[in-house]
N, C-alpha and C positions, 0 to 999 in steps of 0.2 A: 147830699152831705152824709158821708160815712162817719157818724158820731161813734167813736170807737176808743177802746183802749187796747193796747197790744204790747207784747214784749218780743223782741228779736234777740236771739242769743246763740251761743255756741258752747260746746264742751270739747276743748282741744284734746284732752286725754282720750275721749271716746271718738274723736273726729266726727262730731255731729254738729249740724247747724239747724236752727229751727225758728218758727214763729208761732205764737199763740195769740189769738184775738177774740174779742167779744164786742158786739155792737147791736144797737137798735137799727138794724139795716138788714134787708133780706140777703141771705147767702153771702155773708161777709167773706167767707173763705174763697169765693170766686174772684174777689177784688183786691184784697189787702196783701196776702203773703206771697213771697217768692223766696226760693233758696236753692243753692247749688253746692254740693259737697266740695270742700277744699277751695271754695270761692267766697261764700258768704251768704247772708240772708237779709231780706228787706221787708219792711211793712210800709205801704203807702196808704194814707187815709186823709181824713177831713174832706175837703172837696178834692178827692183823690185823683191824681194823675197816674193812670194805670201803666203808662209808658215808663214810669220810674222802675218798674219791675224788670223788663228786659234790658232797658238802658243801664240801670244800676248794676245788674249782674254782669253786663258786658264790661263796664268800667272796672269792677272788682276783678274780673277775669284777666284784665290787662295789668293788674297789680296796683290799682288805685287803693289807697287806704280809705277806711270808712269815712273820715271827715272830708277827704278830697272828693269822694264819690258824692256825698251830700252836697257839697259846694258846687260841683259840676251840674248835678241834676237841677237844683233850685236856680242856679245862675242862668240857665238856659230857658227858664220857664217864666213866661209873663204872668202866670197865675200863682206865682210862688207864695204870695202873702195868704193865700187860701189853703196852702198845702201843709201837710204834716208827714214826716218820713222818719223812720229809724233804720239804721244799717249796722250790721256787724260784719267784719271782713274775715279773711282767712287766718289772720293772726290774733283774733279776738279783740281787735280794736273796735270801738263803737262810737257812733255819732247819732244825734237826733236833731231834728229841726221842726220848729212850729212857726208858721207864718203869722204875721201881726194881725191878720183879719180872721183867723180861726176863732170859732165861737167859744166863749168861756164855759167852764174853765178849760184851758188848753195849755199843754206844756209837756216837757219830757225831761228825763234824766238818764245818765249813763253810768256804767260801772264796769268792772272787769268782765268782759265777755258778754255784756248785754246793753241794749238800749230799750228803755220803757217810755211810752208816750200815750197821750190821750186827748180827746177834745170833746166838748159838750159834756163834761164830767160834773159830778156833784161837787167835787173839790180836788185840790192837789193830793189829797190823801189816797186817792185811787192809784195814781202813779207811784207814790211813795210805797204803797203796799206791794205793787209789782216788783219794785226794786228790792225791798227788804225780804220778800218771800224768796226771790232768786238767790240773793246773797246768803240766806239762811238754810239753803237746801243742797249744799255741796255734798257730793257722794251719791246722790240719787240719779237715775236715768234722766236725760234731758227732757224727754216727753213728759215725764211725771213732774219734773220741776216746773215746766211751763204750765201744766194744768193747775198746779198748786198756786202759781202766780195769779192765774185768772180768778180762782176761788177767793184768794186774799183780796184782790182788787174789788171784786163784787161785794165782799163783806165790808170793805172800807167806803162803799158808796156807789162805785161803778159809774155807769152812764146815766146822766140825769134824765134822759128821755125814756129809760127803761132798758129792756133786753129783748133780743129776737133771735140772734144767730151767734155761732161761735165756730172756731176752726183751730186745728192743730196740724202743723206741717213740720216734719223732721226729716232731714236727709243725711245720708252717709254713703260712702262709696260701696256699692254692691250690698247695701243694707236692706234692700227691699225683697220681695217675694222670690225665693229661690236663688237669690244673689243676682237676679237678672235686671234689677232696677236700683237706682240710688235713692228712691223714695221709701224711707223706712216707715214713716207714719204720715198718712194724709186723710184726716178725718174731718167731717164737716156736719154741723147741725144748722140747716138752712133757715128753719122757721119753727121756733118752739118757745113756749112760755118760760121755760127754765133751761136755756141752752147750755149753761156750764155743767150742771149735773147730768144732762143728757150726753154731753161730750164725754164726761168722765165714765159714764156707763158704756158708751161705745168703745172708748179706749180700753176698758177692762176686757171687753170681748176681743178686741184686737190683740191685747197682750196674751189672753188665753190661747188664741189660735196661733199667733206668730211670735210670741215671746220666746226667749231662750233661757232654759234652766242651765246653770253651770254644770259642766261635765261631772264634777265631783259629787253632785247631788243625784245623779242618775242611779238607778237601782240595778244590781246584777239580777238577771233572770235565772234563778236556780230551778231545779226540777219541780219544786212545790209551786212557785210562782208561775212557771210555764204551764203547769196543769190548770191552775186557776184562770190564767189568761185564755187558754184554749177553751175551757168550759164556758166562760163568759162570752167569748166571741161566738161559739157555736150556738148559744142561746139566742144571740142576736142575728143568727143566720150566716155567720162567716166561718165556714168549715175549711179544712185543709191544713197544710203546714202552717205552723204558727207565724213564720215571717210573712207568708202571703196573706193570711187571714188578718193579721194585725194591720198590715199596710192597706188592705182593702177597706177595713172598718175605718181606719184613720182618714182615708180619702173621702169617705162619705160624710165624716164629721168635720172636714176641713182642718184636721189636725196633722196633715202629712208633713208639715214642716218640723214637727216634734218627734218624728219617728225615724230611727236609723237602724233598721234590722230588728232582731228580737233577742239579742244577747243581753242587752241592757234596755231599760225603759225609763223614760222621763216620768217622774212622779205625777206631773200634771196629767199626762196621758193615762196613767194608771188610775188616778182619781176620777177622771171622766168616764173611764170604762166601767169602773165600779159603780158610779152613779147611775149608769144606764140600767 
């Protein structure tokens, strides 16, 4: 029984779809979330039917609305009364379902661009906190909004059996490493006494390495800054032309996604180099 609370959501302006989940269950990220850009996102939980993930995405890919996708999934499932599922489709329509035999407290709610649900919770307040946190965080990146939702839900009571694992999945077209993947964020805490703070910590590392600083915040590398960069890189063992030395150092620090030549520099990269 995946005693869980989750939020499935999208940001149509950013063209991102995602799922965040926490549970008293080992490696919940391996079981609950699924998402495909420009298609939708799904969370399957309670006595989870993991086939809901590929089957649900297939229905969404065919153009089914979220509500119709949920209706089709549970309608074909003899174990429907034990299931819980949330879906958001390509157009931000949302649906949630909780079977009558899911363990209390169990239920869900929907709003513009999100479906929030949970089972074996302390109370309805956990799901209400997921919803209010999402609705109150417009303008923030979807991944950060979803993390804030988990934190708010935990503060409101969370899973009444406790906590063990958490996961965050966000997808967007070519949003992954080097533009070669649609998976922008895929982070899991499989077994930890405080999975949500640990997930937040790992996300901060992810954002440091793979986040994007707006172009207008990048710094021009004048002669003074170029001299500083060259000196710092040489101290760390990276000699030669600045462009080559900076790229080589960034590669060893996994910051290559934040480097584009040496005429301008991401302030995050500069800060990390100075910190070394």
